[in-house]
C-alpha positions, 0 to 999 in steps of 0.5 A: 500500500502506498501511504503518501496517498493518505498524507494531508498536504494542506498546511495546518493554519498558523496560530494567531496571537490575541493583541494585548492592551499595553499597561497605562494605555493612552487614548491612541493605544486604546484606539490601536488596540480596538483596531487590532482586536477587530482584525484579530477577530476577523483572522480568528474566524478565517483560521477556524474555517481553515482548521475545519477544512484541514480536519475535513481533509484528514477525515476524508483521507482516513476514510480512503485509507480504511476503504482501501485497506478493506478492499485489499484484505476482506472479501468483496464482490467487484469492489462491494463489501457486504454489510456483515463483512464490513461490520466485522472489518470495522471492528477489526480496524478499530482494534488495529487503529488503537494498537498501531496509529501512533506509529502511522498507517503502515503499523495500522495496516500490519495490525489489520492484516494480522487480525484479519488473518487470525479471524479467518483462521478462526473461521470468521467469514471476512 
């Protein structure tokens, strides 16, 4: 399995700093702070939108990885996985993810394949 396909290439949005009012502010400092705060709020809304887009891409790539893993390792009929087989594969994937995700997709794949092989040895229809 080629894992670069599942790498999120979107840049993660940079953090932004909230402006601070200086100690003993002048009227000009307060005016500048108000302008900076308005800009910060606008930038924050944009950043939240970018973070949401980044997270949506992460979910899409995770789903793609899971689907590819299923298609390569469990029985299917012309690329269609039966609902009962999918449910079993999802349970196995959950365990493989729990055990391997800290070390990346490769480790998850190894755990998943091992667990599928084990299930097949036990006679599970997967």
